[in-house]
C-alpha positions in Angstrom: -108.5 -25.3 14.0 -110.3 -25.3 17.4 -108.0 -28.0 18.7 -105.0 -25.7 18.0 -106.5 -22.9 20.2 -108.3 -24.9 22.9 -106.0 -23.6 25.7 -106.6 -20.0 24.8 -110.3 -20.6 24.5 -110.3 -22.2 27.9 -108.3 -19.4 29.5 -110.6 -16.8 28.0 -113.7 -18.6 29.3 -112.0 -18.9 32.7 -111.1 -15.2 32.9 -114.6 -14.2 31.9 -116.1 -16.5 34.5 -113.8 -15.1 37.2 -114.6 -11.5 36.3 -118.3 -12.2 36.3 -118.0 -13.9 39.7 -116.1 -10.9 41.2 -118.6 -8.4 39.7 -121.5 -10.3 41.3 -119.8 -10.4 44.7 -119.0 -6.7 44.6 -122.6 -5.7 43.6 -124.3 -7.9 46.2 -121.9 -7.1 49.0 -123.5 -6.2 52.3 -122.0 -3.4 54.3 -120.1 -4.1 57.5 -122.6 -1.9 59.5 -125.5 -3.9 58.2 -123.8 -7.2 59.0 -123.0 -6.1 62.6 -126.5 -4.9 63.2 -127.9 -8.2 62.0 -125.5 -10.2 64.1 -126.2 -8.0 67.2 -130.0 -8.4 66.8 -129.6 -12.1 66.4 -127.6 -12.3 69.6 -130.1 -10.2 71.5 -133.0 -12.3 70.3 -131.2 -15.5 71.4 -130.5 -14.1 74.8 -134.1 -13.0 75.3 -135.4 -16.4 74.2 -133.0 -18.1 76.7 -134.2 -15.9 79.5 -137.9 -16.8 78.8 -137.1 -20.6 78.8 
């Protein structure tokens, strides 16, 4: 009986996995402002360390 429905079972598992993945990405998404601030701080730190050397 499982052999008859293996495609449906596989598709259902795939859909659940995709929904779970999307949900995790939405929950853990960093804001654009936070990303820009972090990038800017990194660039400033790199420029300051290059001036010292």
